[in-house]
Biotite code that builds the C-alpha atoms (Angstrom):
import biotite.structure as struc

atoms = struc.array([
    struc.Atom([100.856, 108.290, 86.145], chain_id="A", res_id=1, res_name="MET", atom_name="CA", element="C"),
    struc.Atom([98.875, 111.059, 84.679], chain_id="A", res_id=2, res_name="PRO", atom_name="CA", element="C"),
    struc.Atom([94.780, 110.290, 84.242], chain_id="A", res_id=3, res_name="LEU", atom_name="CA", element="C"),
    struc.Atom([93.680, 110.027, 80.429], chain_id="A", res_id=4, res_name="LEU", atom_name="CA", element="C"),
    struc.Atom([90.808, 110.651, 78.955], chain_id="A", res_id=5, res_name="LEU", atom_name="CA", element="C"),
    struc.Atom([89.571, 108.547, 76.368], chain_id="A", res_id=6, res_name="ILE", atom_name="CA", element="C"),
    struc.Atom([87.049, 109.737, 73.993], chain_id="A", res_id=7, res_name="PRO", atom_name="CA", element="C"),
    struc.Atom([83.700, 107.463, 73.921], chain_id="A", res_id=8, res_name="SER", atom_name="CA", element="C"),
    struc.Atom([84.835, 105.927, 69.946], chain_id="A", res_id=9, res_name="ASP", atom_name="CA", element="C"),
    struc.Atom([87.668, 104.642, 71.951], chain_id="A", res_id=10, res_name="GLY", atom_name="CA", element="C"),
    struc.Atom([90.814, 105.400, 71.405], chain_id="A", res_id=11, res_name="PRO", atom_name="CA", element="C"),
    struc.Atom([93.294, 105.547, 68.832], chain_id="A", res_id=12, res_name="SER", atom_name="CA", element="C"),
    struc.Atom([96.169, 103.392, 67.775], chain_id="A", res_id=13, res_name="GLU", atom_name="CA", element="C"),
    struc.Atom([98.490, 106.298, 68.663], chain_id="A", res_id=14, res_name="GLN", atom_name="CA", element="C"),
    struc.Atom([96.638, 106.693, 71.988], chain_id="A", res_id=15, res_name="GLU", atom_name="CA", element="C"),
    struc.Atom([96.768, 102.662, 73.010], chain_id="A", res_id=16, res_name="LEU", atom_name="CA", element="C"),
    struc.Atom([100.534, 102.526, 71.975], chain_id="A", res_id=17, res_name="ALA", atom_name="CA", element="C"),
    struc.Atom([101.068, 105.429, 74.542], chain_id="A", res_id=18, res_name="GLU", atom_name="CA", element="C"),
    struc.Atom([99.449, 104.070, 77.513], chain_id="A", res_id=19, res_name="ILE", atom_name="CA", element="C"),
    struc.Atom([100.902, 100.607, 76.828], chain_id="A", res_id=20, res_name="GLU", atom_name="CA", element="C"),
    struc.Atom([104.307, 101.998, 76.800], chain_id="A", res_id=21, res_name="ALA", atom_name="CA", element="C"),
    struc.Atom([103.659, 104.572, 79.857], chain_id="A", res_id=22, res_name="GLY", atom_name="CA", element="C"),
    struc.Atom([102.626, 101.186, 81.646], chain_id="A", res_id=23, res_name="LEU", atom_name="CA", element="C"),
    struc.Atom([105.464, 98.792, 80.953], chain_id="A", res_id=24, res_name="ARG", atom_name="CA", element="C"),
    struc.Atom([107.794, 101.549, 81.739], chain_id="A", res_id=25, res_name="ALA", atom_name="CA", element="C"),
    struc.Atom([106.031, 102.339, 85.677], chain_id="A", res_id=26, res_name="SER", atom_name="CA", element="C"),
    struc.Atom([106.756, 98.439, 85.191], chain_id="A", res_id=27, res_name="VAL", atom_name="CA", element="C"),
    struc.Atom([110.340, 98.398, 84.382], chain_id="A", res_id=28, res_name="VAL", atom_name="CA", element="C"),
    struc.Atom([110.904, 101.263, 87.374], chain_id="A", res_id=29, res_name="THR", atom_name="CA", element="C"),
    struc.Atom([109.028, 99.745, 90.092], chain_id="A", res_id=30, res_name="ASP", atom_name="CA", element="C"),
    struc.Atom([110.761, 96.390, 89.006], chain_id="A", res_id=31, res_name="PHE", atom_name="CA", element="C"),
    struc.Atom([114.207, 98.217, 89.131], chain_id="A", res_id=32, res_name="LEU", atom_name="CA", element="C"),
    struc.Atom([113.342, 100.255, 92.376], chain_id="A", res_id=33, res_name="ALA", atom_name="CA", element="C"),
    struc.Atom([112.856, 96.864, 93.917], chain_id="A", res_id=34, res_name="ALA", atom_name="CA", element="C"),
    struc.Atom([115.909, 95.550, 93.223], chain_id="A", res_id=35, res_name="GLN", atom_name="CA", element="C"),
    struc.Atom([117.489, 98.062, 94.450], chain_id="A", res_id=36, res_name="ARG", atom_name="CA", element="C"),
    struc.Atom([115.896, 97.850, 98.051], chain_id="A", res_id=37, res_name="ALA", atom_name="CA", element="C"),
    struc.Atom([115.967, 94.105, 98.364], chain_id="A", res_id=38, res_name="GLY", atom_name="CA", element="C"),
    struc.Atom([112.195, 94.288, 97.932], chain_id="A", res_id=39, res_name="ASP", atom_name="CA", element="C"),
    struc.Atom([111.640, 90.642, 97.010], chain_id="A", res_id=40, res_name="ARG", atom_name="CA", element="C"),
    struc.Atom([108.184, 90.848, 96.947], chain_id="A", res_id=41, res_name="LEU", atom_name="CA", element="C"),
    struc.Atom([107.785, 94.197, 94.898], chain_id="A", res_id=42, res_name="ALA", atom_name="CA", element="C"),
    struc.Atom([109.992, 92.400, 92.716], chain_id="A", res_id=43, res_name="ALA", atom_name="CA", element="C"),
    struc.Atom([107.849, 89.513, 92.573], chain_id="A", res_id=44, res_name="PHE", atom_name="CA", element="C"),
    struc.Atom([104.528, 91.996, 91.743], chain_id="A", res_id=45, res_name="ALA", atom_name="CA", element="C"),
    struc.Atom([106.485, 93.657, 89.585], chain_id="A", res_id=46, res_name="ALA", atom_name="CA", element="C"),
    struc.Atom([106.791, 90.319, 87.345], chain_id="A", res_id=47, res_name="GLU", atom_name="CA", element="C"),
    struc.Atom([104.115, 88.960, 88.230], chain_id="A", res_id=48, res_name="HIS", atom_name="CA", element="C"),
    struc.Atom([102.273, 92.145, 86.225], chain_id="A", res_id=49, res_name="LEU", atom_name="CA", element="C"),
    struc.Atom([104.478, 91.772, 83.740], chain_id="A", res_id=50, res_name="ALA", atom_name="CA", element="C"),
    struc.Atom([103.601, 88.112, 83.097], chain_id="A", res_id=51, res_name="GLU", atom_name="CA", element="C"),
    struc.Atom([99.626, 89.027, 83.065], chain_id="A", res_id=52, res_name="ARG", atom_name="CA", element="C"),
    struc.Atom([101.237, 92.205, 80.198], chain_id="A", res_id=53, res_name="ILE", atom_name="CA", element="C"),
    struc.Atom([102.747, 89.221, 77.994], chain_id="A", res_id=54, res_name="ASP", atom_name="CA", element="C"),
    struc.Atom([99.453, 87.206, 78.439], chain_id="A", res_id=55, res_name="GLN", atom_name="CA", element="C"),
    struc.Atom([97.300, 90.114, 77.142], chain_id="A", res_id=56, res_name="SER", atom_name="CA", element="C"),
    struc.Atom([99.684, 91.097, 74.238], chain_id="A", res_id=57, res_name="THR", atom_name="CA", element="C"),
    struc.Atom([100.974, 87.403, 72.588], chain_id="A", res_id=58, res_name="PRO", atom_name="CA", element="C"),
    struc.Atom([102.593, 89.642, 69.859], chain_id="A", res_id=59, res_name="ASP", atom_name="CA", element="C"),
    struc.Atom([104.258, 92.597, 71.275], chain_id="A", res_id=60, res_name="GLY", atom_name="CA", element="C"),
    struc.Atom([107.713, 92.524, 73.037], chain_id="A", res_id=61, res_name="PRO", atom_name="CA", element="C"),
    struc.Atom([107.765, 90.695, 76.061], chain_id="A", res_id=62, res_name="ARG", atom_name="CA", element="C"),
    struc.Atom([107.809, 92.497, 79.260], chain_id="A", res_id=63, res_name="LEU", atom_name="CA", element="C"),
    struc.Atom([109.137, 89.297, 81.319], chain_id="A", res_id=64, res_name="THR", atom_name="CA", element="C"),
    struc.Atom([112.407, 88.863, 79.030], chain_id="A", res_id=65, res_name="ASP", atom_name="CA", element="C"),
    struc.Atom([113.202, 92.590, 79.763], chain_id="A", res_id=66, res_name="GLU", atom_name="CA", element="C"),
    struc.Atom([113.176, 92.142, 82.959], chain_id="A", res_id=67, res_name="LEU", atom_name="CA", element="C"),
    struc.Atom([114.953, 89.161, 82.908], chain_id="A", res_id=68, res_name="ASP", atom_name="CA", element="C"),
    struc.Atom([117.933, 90.748, 81.158], chain_id="A", res_id=69, res_name="ALA", atom_name="CA", element="C"),
    struc.Atom([117.292, 93.765, 83.450], chain_id="A", res_id=70, res_name="LEU", atom_name="CA", element="C"),
    struc.Atom([117.363, 90.910, 86.674], chain_id="A", res_id=71, res_name="ARG", atom_name="CA", element="C"),
    struc.Atom([120.539, 89.402, 84.745], chain_id="A", res_id=72, res_name="ASN", atom_name="CA", element="C"),
    struc.Atom([122.509, 92.850, 84.677], chain_id="A", res_id=73, res_name="LEU", atom_name="CA", element="C"),
    struc.Atom([122.478, 93.140, 87.422], chain_id="A", res_id=74, res_name="ALA", atom_name="CA", element="C"),
    struc.Atom([124.073, 89.651, 88.989], chain_id="A", res_id=75, res_name="ALA", atom_name="CA", element="C"),
])
């Protein structure tokens, strides 16, 4: 993930949205890579991170639901 410089007055709404989207995409990518490799520990780590993200953004879309859907597609 590239280094982002955040201005001293804080990030704008657009910058926050871009950071969140990048983080969410990274968790999904890590989860899929772990699933393909059969790495249960890495998959668990991605799921745990998704739960923490969901807790910090209760009004947003649930990342754990996205991972569950991906898990069901693979089954």
